[in-house]
C-alpha positions as semicolon CSV with decimal commas, in nm:
position;residue;x (nm);y (nm);z (nm)
1;M;-1,721;1,828;-1,526
2;D;-1,842;2,097;-1,776
3;S;-1,501;2,264;-1,773
4;Q;-1,334;1,924;-1,821
5;K;-1,553;1,853;-2,127
6;K;-1,472;2,199;-2,263
7;N;-1,098;2,136;-2,221
8;I;-1,126;1,805;-2,406
9;H;-1,330;1,970;-2,684
10;D;-1,074;2,251;-2,720
11;L;-0,796;1,993;-2,720
12;E;-0,957;1,788;-2,997
13;H;-1,021;2,105;-3,199
14;A;-0,657;2,209;-3,165
15;G;-0,545;1,864;-3,276
16;E;-0,771;1,881;-3,583
17;I;-0,629;2,220;-3,676
18;W;-0,276;2,084;-3,652
19;R;-0,353;1,769;-3,852
20;E;-0,521;1,974;-4,126
21;N;-0,249;2,242;-4,138
22;P;0,076;2,087;-4,019
23;E;0,283;2,308;-4,249
24;T;0,153;2,626;-4,086
25;S;0,187;2,500;-3,730
26;S;0,500;2,583;-3,535
27;P;0,687;2,322;-3,325
28;G;0,569;2,505;-3,016
29;Q;0,205;2,473;-3,118
30;V;0,252;2,105;-3,192
31;N;0,410;2,048;-2,851
32;I;0,123;2,230;-2,680
33;V;-0,134;2,013;-2,860
34;V;0,050;1,690;-2,775
35;D;0,096;1,798;-2,414
36;L;-0,274;1,881;-2,377
37;R;-0,374;1,551;-2,534
38;E;-0,145;1,363;-2,297
39;K;-0,276;1,544;-1,989
40;S;-0,631;1,470;-2,098
41;L;-0,544;1,101;-2,143
42;V;-0,376;1,072;-1,802
43;W;-0,671;1,242;-1,634
44;K;-0,909;1,002;-1,809
45;Q;-0,701;0,705;-1,689
46;D;-0,687;0,845;-1,335
47;L;-1,065;0,869;-1,308
48;R;-1,104;0,505;-1,412
49;I;-0,814;0,351;-1,220
50;V;-0,697;0,536;-0,910
51;P;-1,020;0,575;-0,707
52;L;-1,119;0,213;-0,772
53;C;-0,775;0,077;-0,679
54;A;-0,764;0,293;-0,365
55;F;-1,107;0,167;-0,263
56;I;-1,003;-0,196;-0,318
57;Y;-0,689;-0,151;-0,107
58;L;-0,888;0,023;0,165
59;L;-1,115;-0,283;0,189
60;C;-0,814;-0,515;0,186
61;Y;-0,643;-0,324;0,464
62;L;-0,958;-0,313;0,675
63;D;-0,988;-0,692;0,652
64;R;-0,620;-0,736;0,727
65;S;-0,582;-0,504;1,027
66;N;-0,919;-0,532;1,201
67;I;-0,780;-0,811;1,417
68;G;-0,590;-0,539;1,606
69;N;-0,921;-0,369;1,689
70;A;-1,085;-0,703;1,773
71;K;-0,811;-0,774;2,026
72;I;-0,917;-0,492;2,259
73;L;-1,281;-0,443;2,157
74;N;-1,499;-0,471;2,471
75;A;-1,205;-0,611;2,668
76;D;-1,348;-0,444;2,981
77;T;-1,640;-0,693;2,974
78;H;-1,422;-0,984;2,856
79;N;-1,603;-1,001;2,522
80;D;-1,288;-0,939;2,320
81;L;-1,121;-1,177;2,072
82;L;-0,862;-1,315;2,314
83;S;-1,105;-1,378;2,598
84;E;-1,367;-1,559;2,391
85;T;-1,124;-1,775;2,197
86;H;-0,912;-1,841;2,509
87;M;-0,597;-1,724;2,331
88;T;-0,287;-1,596;2,506
89;S;-0,094;-1,292;2,385
90;Y;0,175;-1,529;2,255
91;Q;-0,081;-1,728;2,054
92;Y;-0,226;-1,403;1,918
93;T;0,119;-1,308;1,792
94;I;0,156;-1,646;1,623
95;A;-0,177;-1,590;1,446
96;L;-0,046;-1,257;1,318
97;M;0,278;-1,417;1,203
98;V;0,124;-1,698;0,997
99;F;-0,064;-1,437;0,795
100;L;0,270;-1,281;0,701
101;I;0,429;-1,617;0,619
102;A;0,148;-1,682;0,371
103;Y;0,187;-1,324;0,247
104;A;0,554;-1,380;0,167
105;L;0,503;-1,718;-0,001
106;F;0,225;-1,618;-0,240
107;E;0,322;-1,270;-0,363
108;V;0,540;-1,385;-0,653
109;P;0,294;-1,644;-0,793
110;S;0,010;-1,394;-0,754
111;N;0,185;-1,137;-0,974
112;Y;0,239;-1,409;-1,233
113;F;-0,133;-1,486;-1,242
114;L;-0,223;-1,116;-1,255
115;K;-0,053;-1,092;-1,594
116;K;-0,157;-1,440;-1,707
117;L;-0,528;-1,410;-1,624
118;R;-0,583;-1,030;-1,662
119;P;-0,580;-0,785;-1,367
120;S;-0,958;-0,739;-1,342
121;R;-1,030;-1,112;-1,321
122;W;-0,752;-1,196;-1,078
123;I;-0,810;-0,905;-0,840
124;A;-1,187;-0,968;-0,833
125;F;-1,122;-1,333;-0,747
126;L;-0,886;-1,235;-0,465
127;M;-1,139;-0,986;-0,325
128;L;-1,421;-1,239;-0,317
129;C;-1,199;-1,491;-0,139
130;W;-1,048;-1,262;0,124
131;G;-1,387;-1,104;0,200
132;A;-1,543;-1,445;0,262
133;I;-1,245;-1,556;0,472
134;S;-1,259;-1,239;0,682
135;M;-1,629;-1,298;0,749
136;G;-1,544;-1,655;0,848
137;L;-1,307;-1,521;1,112
138;G;-1,615;-1,392;1,292
139;G;-1,710;-1,754;1,360
140;A;-1,373;-1,867;1,499
141;Q;-1,396;-2,042;1,837
142;N;-1,036;-2,116;1,930
143;Y;-0,669;-2,047;1,862
144;A;-0,633;-2,312;1,589
145;Q;-0,926;-2,174;1,390
146;V;-0,808;-1,814;1,418
147;T;-0,457;-1,913;1,305
148;G;-0,577;-2,126;1,012
149;I;-0,816;-1,859;0,887
150;R;-0,547;-1,590;0,913
151;F;-0,315;-1,805;0,702
152;L;-0,580;-1,832;0,429
153;L;-0,638;-1,458;0,450
154;G;-0,265;-1,402;0,391
155;V;-0,274;-1,629;0,085
156;M;-0,552;-1,425;-0,075
157;E;-0,431;-1,077;0,019
158;A;-0,067;-1,146;-0,071
159;G;-0,089;-1,041;-0,433
160;L;-0,290;-0,724;-0,408
161;F;-0,038;-0,453;-0,319
162;P;0,254;-0,578;-0,534
163;G;-0,008;-0,645;-0,801
164;F;-0,119;-0,282;-0,794
165;V;0,238;-0,152;-0,816
166;Y;0,294;-0,382;-1,115
167;Y;-0,045;-0,291;-1,266
168;L;0,036;0,081;-1,267
169;T;0,341;0,018;-1,487
170;F;0,099;-0,072;-1,768
171;W;-0,061;0,272;-1,752
172;Y;0,183;0,535;-1,621
173;R;0,530;0,672;-1,676
174;N;0,808;0,659;-1,418
175;S;0,748;1,021;-1,318
176;E;0,376;0,955;-1,264
177;R;0,374;0,641;-1,049
178;S;0,479;0,748;-0,699
179;I;0,181;0,979;-0,649
180;R;-0,058;0,710;-0,770
181;V;0,104;0,443;-0,555
182;A;0,067;0,691;-0,268
183;L;-0,301;0,750;-0,338
184;I;-0,355;0,373;-0,325
185;L;-0,126;0,305;-0,029
186;A;-0,259;0,604;0,163
187;S;-0,599;0,436;0,163
188;A;-0,437;0,206;0,421
189;T;-0,408;0,507;0,650
190;L;-0,772;0,588;0,576
191;A;-0,858;0,227;0,657
192;G;-0,675;0,268;0,987
193;A;-0,878;0,579;1,059
194;F;-1,206;0,425;0,944
195;G;-1,121;0,100;1,123
196;G;-1,100;0,277;1,455
197;A;-1,422;0,470;1,392
198;I;-1,604;0,157;1,272
199;A;-1,480;-0,043;1,572
200;Y;-1,606;0,235;1,799
201;G;-1,953;0,207;1,645
202;V;-1,958;-0,172;1,627
203;G;-1,848;-0,185;1,990
204;H;-2,200;-0,075;2,084
205;M;-2,344;-0,385;1,910
206;N;-2,202;-0,620;2,172
207;G;-2,449;-0,905;2,223
208;A;-2,668;-0,821;1,922
209;S;-2,821;-1,143;1,784
210;G;-2,612;-1,329;2,037
211;L;-2,279;-1,225;1,882
212;S;-1,998;-1,029;2,045
213;S;-1,886;-0,703;1,885
214;W;-1,556;-0,843;1,757
215;R;-1,748;-1,108;1,560
216;W;-1,972;-0,841;1,408
217;L;-1,659;-0,644;1,319
218;F;-1,521;-0,923;1,100
219;I;-1,859;-0,997;0,941
220;L;-1,946;-0,636;0,862
221;E;-1,602;-0,545;0,726
222;G;-1,571;-0,860;0,514
223;T;-1,907;-0,816;0,337
224;P;-1,815;-0,509;0,124
225;S;-1,514;-0,694;-0,024
226;C;-1,737;-0,979;-0,145
227;V;-1,994;-0,744;-0,296
228;S;-1,735;-0,515;-0,456
229;A;-1,563;-0,808;-0,629
230;V;-1,849;-0,818;-0,880
231;F;-1,798;-0,454;-0,976
232;V;-1,420;-0,494;-0,999
233;W;-1,466;-0,786;-1,243
234;F;-1,654;-0,558;-1,484
235;F;-1,511;-0,211;-1,422
236;L;-1,136;-0,242;-1,349
237;P;-0,959;-0,181;-1,684
238;D;-0,686;-0,426;-1,777
239;Y;-0,452;-0,259;-2,031
240;P;-0,465;0,059;-2,245
241;E;-0,479;-0,141;-2,569
242;S;-0,797;-0,321;-2,458
243;A;-0,975;-0,026;-2,290
244;H;-1,306;0,028;-2,472
245;W;-1,339;0,377;-2,323
246;L;-1,025;0,500;-2,504
247;S;-1,043;0,612;-2,864
248;P;-0,800;0,460;-3,118
249;E;-0,596;0,780;-3,103
250;E;-0,584;0,768;-2,722
251;K;-0,480;0,402;-2,725
252;A;-0,196;0,484;-2,965
253;L;-0,085;0,775;-2,748
254;A;-0,104;0,561;-2,432
255;L;0,122;0,297;-2,588
256;A;0,361;0,550;-2,741
257;R;0,420;0,738;-2,416
258;L;0,512;0,415;-2,235
259;Q;0,727;0,269;-2,510
260;G;1,052;0,292;-2,315
261;E;0,937;0,306;-1,953
262;G;0,632;0,090;-1,897
263;S;0,499;-0,265;-1,912
264;K;0,303;-0,398;-2,209
265;G;-0,029;-0,576;-2,192
266;D;0,055;-0,791;-2,494
267;A;0,400;-0,887;-2,364
268;H;0,477;-1,255;-2,313
269;A;0,446;-1,423;-1,975
270;M;0,760;-1,451;-1,766
271;T;1,026;-1,693;-1,887
272;W;1,322;-1,843;-1,703
273;Q;1,547;-1,594;-1,883
274;D;1,339;-1,302;-1,750
275;A;1,358;-1,446;-1,399
276;K;1,735;-1,498;-1,426
277;E;1,793;-1,137;-1,529
278;V;1,602;-1,010;-1,226
279;L;1,753;-1,256;-0,980
280;T;2,111;-1,176;-1,086
281;D;2,069;-0,796;-1,096
282;W;2,245;-0,732;-0,767
283;R;2,156;-0,363;-0,734
284;L;1,792;-0,468;-0,687
285;Y;1,888;-0,638;-0,362
286;A;1,969;-0,295;-0,218
287;H;1,609;-0,194;-0,290
288;Y;1,487;-0,515;-0,126
289;A;1,699;-0,455;0,185
290;I;1,566;-0,102;0,222
291;Y;1,210;-0,224;0,185
292;F;1,275;-0,485;0,453
293;G;1,363;-0,199;0,687
294;I;1,040;-0,009;0,628
295;S;0,823;-0,322;0,653
296;T;0,863;-0,361;1,030
297;P;0,731;-0,013;1,121
298;F;0,453;-0,050;0,863
299;S;0,345;-0,388;1,002
300;S;0,371;-0,297;1,369
301;L;0,174;0,026;1,327
302;S;-0,091;-0,158;1,125
303;L;-0,148;-0,421;1,393
304;F;-0,064;-0,253;1,720
305;T;-0,179;0,109;1,695
306;P;-0,495;0,032;1,898
307;S;-0,281;-0,135;2,166
308;I;-0,029;0,152;2,165
309;I;-0,315;0,401;2,200
310;A;-0,461;0,196;2,486
311;G;-0,121;0,222;2,657
312;L;-0,140;0,602;2,641
313;G;-0,415;0,627;2,900
314;Y;-0,712;0,586;2,665
315;T;-0,947;0,305;2,760
316;D;-1,237;0,102;2,624
317;L;-1,404;0,237;2,308
318;R;-1,227;0,574;2,333
319;A;-0,899;0,396;2,253
320;Q;-1,054;0,289;1,921
321;L;-1,158;0,645;1,841
322;M;-0,814;0,790;1,921
323;T;-0,653;0,574;1,650
324;V;-0,812;0,805;1,391
325;P;-0,589;1,121;1,410
326;P;-0,250;0,947;1,353
327;Y;-0,381;0,778;1,040
328;A;-0,559;1,090;0,916
329;V;-0,242;1,301;0,940
330;A;-0,036;1,023;0,782
331;Y;-0,277;1,016;0,486
332;V;-0,221;1,384;0,405
333;V;0,156;1,366;0,454
334;T;0,187;1,054;0,236
335;I;0,004;1,218;-0,056
336;V;0,205;1,542;-0,037
337;V;0,541;1,362;-0,012
338;A;0,465;1,136;-0,308
339;W;0,361;1,433;-0,523
340;C;0,682;1,615;-0,435
341;A;0,892;1,304;-0,506
342;D;0,748;1,276;-0,857
343;H;0,749;1,650;-0,922
344;F;1,114;1,695;-0,829
345;D;1,214;1,352;-0,965
346;A;1,385;1,272;-0,633
347;R;1,227;0,960;-0,488
348;G;1,531;0,833;-0,299
349;L;1,590;1,165;-0,126
350;H;1,227;1,204;-0,017
351;S;1,222;0,849;0,122
352;A;1,545;0,916;0,312
353;V;1,416;1,239;0,468
354;F;1,082;1,101;0,583
355;A;1,226;0,774;0,707
356;F;1,452;0,990;0,926
357;I;1,155;1,194;1,049
358;G;0,968;0,873;1,134
359;A;1,276;0,744;1,318
360;M;1,286;1,059;1,530
361;G;0,919;1,011;1,622
362;F;0,982;0,655;1,742
363;L;1,306;0,758;1,916
364;A;1,132;1,033;2,109
365;S;0,855;0,790;2,210
366;A;1,119;0,550;2,345
367;L;1,299;0,820;2,544
368;L;0,999;0,998;2,695
369;P;0,865;0,883;3,034
370;A;0,595;0,617;3,011
371;D;0,336;0,851;3,162
372;A;0,404;1,139;2,920
373;Y;0,087;1,042;2,738
374;L;0,016;1,359;2,539
375;H;0,375;1,401;2,420
376;R;0,402;1,035;2,321
377;Y;0,072;1,060;2,133
378;G;0,217;1,347;1,930
379;C;0,531;1,141;1,865
380;L;0,312;0,855;1,740
381;I;0,158;1,089;1,482
382;V;0,504;1,199;1,365
383;A;0,630;0,839;1,354
384;A;0,329;0,712;1,157
385;S;0,347;1,000;0,909
386;G;0,718;0,947;0,840
387;A;0,694;0,568;0,818
388;F;0,399;0,564;0,577
389;A;0,518;0,859;0,365
390;C;0,850;0,705;0,261
391;I;0,694;0,387;0,112
392;P;0,534;0,515;-0,216
393;P;0,852;0,688;-0,337
394;L;1,049;0,369;-0,259
395;L;0,815;0,159;-0,474
396;G;0,809;0,419;-0,750
397;W;1,189;0,431;-0,741
398;L;1,216;0,055;-0,786
399;S;0,966;0,031;-1,073
400;S;1,131;0,329;-1,248
401;N;1,460;0,138;-1,268
402;L;1,315;-0,175;-1,432
403;I;1,263;-0,235;-1,802
404;S;1,096;-0,559;-1,910
405;T;0,728;-0,631;-1,842
406;A;0,787;-0,977;-1,695
407;G;1,092;-0,863;-1,498
408;T;0,901;-0,572;-1,347
409;G;0,631;-0,802;-1,211
410;L;0,885;-1,038;-1,056
411;A;1,104;-0,766;-0,905
412;I;0,811;-0,584;-0,745
413;A;0,675;-0,909;-0,599
414;L;1,020;-1,005;-0,469
415;N;1,060;-0,661;-0,315
416;V;0,738;-0,693;-0,116
417;S;0,810;-1,059;-0,035
418;V;1,150;-0,972;0,112
419;G;0,966;-0,715;0,320
420;A;0,745;-0,989;0,468
421;P;1,013;-1,109;0,715
422;G;1,035;-0,747;0,828
423;Q;0,660;-0,752;0,885
424;I;0,701;-1,072;1,086
425;V;0,951;-0,888;1,307
426;G;0,684;-0,622;1,350
427;V;0,439;-0,861;1,515
428;W;0,687;-0,944;1,795
429;I;0,831;-0,611;1,899
430;Y;0,529;-0,460;2,078
431;K;0,523;-0,689;2,380
432;S;0,209;-0,696;2,592
433;D;0,412;-0,706;2,915
434;E;0,572;-0,370;2,821
435;A;0,247;-0,176;2,800
436;D;0,309;-0,002;3,135
437;K;0,660;0,093;3,020
438;G;0,541;0,250;2,694
439;Y;0,649;-0,036;2,460
440;P;1,020;0,066;2,449
441;T;1,132;-0,242;2,251
442;G;0,892;-0,165;1,968
443;H;0,986;0,203;1,950
444;W;1,362;0,142;1,964
445;T;1,341;-0,127;1,694
446;N;1,136;0,087;1,458
447;A;1,364;0,387;1,511
448;A;1,674;0,180;1,428
449;L;1,520;0,028;1,115
450;L;1,399;0,364;0,983
451;L;1,749;0,506;1,031
452;F;1,873;0,208;0,829
453;V;1,618;0,292;0,557
454;S;1,726;0,656;0,551
455;G;2,096;0,569;0,526
456;G;2,029;0,301;0,263
457;C;1,838;0,547;0,045
458;V;2,122;0,798;0,060
459;L;2,382;0,534;-0,032
460;L;2,174;0,392;-0,319
461;R;2,107;0,743;-0,449
462;G;2,481;0,806;-0,447
463;Y;2,548;0,478;-0,627
464;Y;2,300;0,562;-0,904
465;G;2,457;0,905;-0,942
466;W;2,801;0,745;-0,975
467;R;2,672;0,499;-1,237
468;N;2,501;0,775;-1,435
469;R;2,823;0,974;-1,456
470;R;2,966;0,667;-1,632
471;G;2,690;0,640;-1,887
472;G;2,413;0,477;-1,683
473;R;2,048;0,578;-1,713
474;F;1,913;0,521;-1,365
475;V;1,630;0,718;-1,211
476;Y;1,686;0,891;-0,877
């Protein structure tokens, strides 16, 4: 921190020298001063925004995916979710699906309210609601209650991820967003790792205070979201122009650097004309189709990794613990890929390459013998890393090719909403009666869709290159 303060002090001193003696300062010196001031500003924004957003998404993902852990937690003693609520595997899949239906329906209106009511207020409200709903799931007694509560959870969690992607356009340039989206999205992989570790610990609480472990899991993981909502209300910054921790000069610089490639906090709410421009921009539907393809692997891994691990010869609480390495490796890979995508300004290419790598991981899992446990576990790590890593560059690519504030919010929400049917597909492909066979349907489906994503990225990248040679200004 001392070195950071020294850098800021030297930066301010250099700026004062230039302002007092502009006639004796060379263009190179001016550029160095401006560049240092901009780096200092971005770092200041990062400290305030990125860790908090990543933490919020981690809590969201824990509350969303813990049902996968609850399904097998203490199944050996019949104290798991399915046994105690008398649900069948088919009914469990329906409960997963209704969450995604709600998710698809409420993403677009949620992004509208994020801009209308201010990001800090809206996100804090969503957190309080989904935390309370997740805790309520710990009291569910039957299939109907589980399904109804999951629908409400989908309503409240729907707006968070597209909201974050939209929110970052108020603060960062095109070339800066993918890595920050990755840092937020990668917290989902951390949540997957933590979720397995937490479930392992909570599994030893079975019967405490008369409650089964899976009930404690929902209660304990929902509580932090409710408590954190208070802090988000006060500490999540809304827009650069209203940030009290930025000086007037920093606010001016923040607005100037985003003049042509960011959203504006003081922009008007979405009109029908804004919506029409987005809905009739046909190239955006290529982005939506590609995102549909990645949504199925993302969803299926989120919900069924504990079951897949259990099918690899790991049993009881050890199956929960073995979900940690695939998510941990995916976290590192996702961050590195997003940084490279921004650094080399090649988001489409990076998404194509890592979607292909993920496809090969799933393909190998489908082709290997069902009892090749160690090899298939390694393939799961490769598949998860490739599938997760290609998502942040895809979202950064989309937001980089949008202009208006209102249109950006709608397009991002539509992109994630179109992905929701892909997530619904993901809840059906890992069939419980295929556990002994190694879940071939799930692996084949994910491999095919990731190959579609890879090919779609290559074609869209080629289309943008063709348009740019004819005077377009699209980002790759």
